[in-house]
Steps between C-alpha positions, in 0.01 A plus 500: 500500500634167380233247405480161663524339159855630466621280787327180395650197328335346197538147644427346838759454772451123472583510128806716560622267775464199271694674224773603744532141624539381140756773436700394805487137386627595152789696647595223743493242223705700251749693716723198583540462123594867476778449752627194311505671160675801652772266622549395139491865399763589759722215380532683167585839651856499373384481140216744568741765628749454216226494238599156367146386426341273254246656265180612676221247510171630364206500739281291273777244442561478873132452574468231236771305681309532826168383366337822387318790652429344839828645628445859388175642621303176477436495873345842541561719198239768473416827339291749694272746332508870569756775471701466820827687531778269387815450703701377201484593136691806392755579767724802516872441484766660719639826356809477280825634645625839378710492178861413569432336836603141559221243479497298828547127458179306548487282810251261344525380141342232286289249687605650831336832411171316455562329836554842663186632331296207631631553854415872486151433366435242773621749760261760362212257545615428858505876565153547351340219698684598818386859456143382452513304826642805679223724365239242598642489852459878526142483376587687179331248269160486664371157592748229401351147505724241672522298176651802323766538769578127468537527122727805530717327761522184287587687179760713680674189636508340155650811344758512779590134433547578131713807574724306737544226241603743227730689738661165585610475137652849512676421826655183354612708202675729750281791400309736733156369590203720412370695797173681466355562156748699288268538202381798297138404579540483879431866581167500317393169653580618854307824434196298393527287814518814715184628328306173551199537727318168464548130434406541130759780467771268629371209290524708180859598580595143586329364189705729276820389675412131480412523130828683436690232696334214310579665167857575610556132574352413161746749347781335696430155356574638152797716598691308768752264344572256783256206518486517881401865484235429236352219707498717814313781325258246353432352844447830682285658229183295565510600868509868404219436251292335773553805724361710214207265444397518867525879503287511186230300679521735800435792265224322309713489184457133427818365338494382141720189447788557259725251322798733524557808712628799301805712571382850406481596869818323605748710698813523285857462633555868412267584791766380746676802650802331663 
């Protein structure tokens, strides 16, 4: 028999509601800037597709020009204690084709592969949060406080906004938009969602995804060459980090402020399966 403790949050509903309101405010304040920088990004698509780029700009150099660490992770960077299953980190790569077979041309290359990766990762988060809401509606997660449902709904909308923005870049590049989550990690993440039986179970899964997303955007700032793409990743990353911080509070894993978020759990472009 499942204990009551298993279904409880480590913070009050009032605290969670306040954090969700602050999260929504952060997203609403930064997302117009995301759209603007993606317009600049899209304006350079011709050079992106032909590979005629300037030399990559280092993440630290870029941050210095923007006034330091406030852009990357300064809003809500956190590290949670414990050994939760990680969504990112070492990812399996698609199998190599048999010897002698033709290697299919990649649809997404260079910066646009990172764009496709970001869209897929955002879609995976939308799927996870949507699945959590569906399970809650069926009573499969035990008692779900209203504040938790509000947070899940808010986070899902923000991930959907981010996915649509990245897919807009692919569409303008006349490339297929990313539908679903074509990633090597998706099957395992969906299996963990299916196995979730409580709010903490879902929170642990979501926390791993949010941490992986935040680190993937940190990775992108050092590996994307176009300034508009770098700025977009730098603007979205703190929102993902704030999602993770809130989930850490829900689980009682109080976040530890960090100057820089690492990249060891970032989802690599090789995880993209399309």
